[in-house]
C-alpha positions in Angstrom: -12.6 0.2 7.6 -14.4 2.7 4.6 -11.8 3.8 1.9 -13.1 6.1 -0.5 -13.6 5.0 -4.1 -11.1 8.0 -5.8 -8.4 7.6 -3.6 -4.8 7.6 -4.9 -3.0 4.1 -4.1 -0.5 5.5 -1.9 -3.5 6.4 0.3 -4.9 3.3 0.6 -1.6 1.5 1.1 -1.5 3.7 4.2 -4.8 3.3 5.4 -4.3 -0.7 4.8 -1.1 -0.3 6.9 -2.6 1.6 9.7 -5.5 -0.6 9.4 -2.7 -3.6 10.8 -1.3 -1.2 13.3 1.9 -1.6 11.2 4.6 1.4 10.9 6.0 2.1 7.5 9.2 0.3 8.7 7.5 -2.9 9.6 5.6 -3.1 6.7 8.8 -2.5 4.6 10.1 -5.4 6.4 7.6 -7.5 5.2 7.6 -6.1 1.7 11.4 -6.9 1.6 11.6 -2.8 0.8 12.9 0.1 2.6 10.5 2.5 4.8 11.9 5.1 2.4 10.1 3.4 -0.5 6.9 3.0 1.6 6.7 6.6 2.3 7.2 7.5 -1.1 4.1 5.6 -2.2 1.9 7.3 0.8 3.2 10.3 -0.1 2.3 9.8 -3.8 6.3 10.7 -5.2 7.0 7.3 -6.5 4.4 4.3 -7.5 4.9 0.3 -6.1 6.6 -1.8 -8.9 4.2 -4.6 -10.2 6.0 -7.1 -7.8 5.3 -5.0 -5.1 1.7 -4.0 -5.9 0.6 -8.1 -5.9 2.9 -8.3 -2.4 0.6 -5.4 -0.8 -2.5 -7.3 -2.2 -1.5 -10.4 -1.2 -0.4 -9.1 2.2 -3.1 -7.1 3.0 -5.9 -9.7 1.5 -7.1 -7.3 -1.5 -7.1 -7.1 -5.2 -4.4 -5.3 -7.1 -7.8 -3.5 -8.4 -8.7 -2.1 -5.4 -5.4 -1.1 -4.5 -5.4 0.9 -8.2 -9.1 2.0 -7.7 -10.5 -0.2 -10.5 -14.1 -1.5 -10.3 
């Protein structure tokens, strides 16, 4: 999967989610949150709390730096 460096965190989360063929509802269940939270993150309305950032990174086997766009 090719992800651009300047993408917002929400876009990265969405692309990672889609790469695993997961719905927002399925990812929400995995992360123990709501699908509206996933939607808000992906649409850029809110940012995930640090605990969710770590859970997202662990689930998708990426670093928090990657999610945040840090080299």
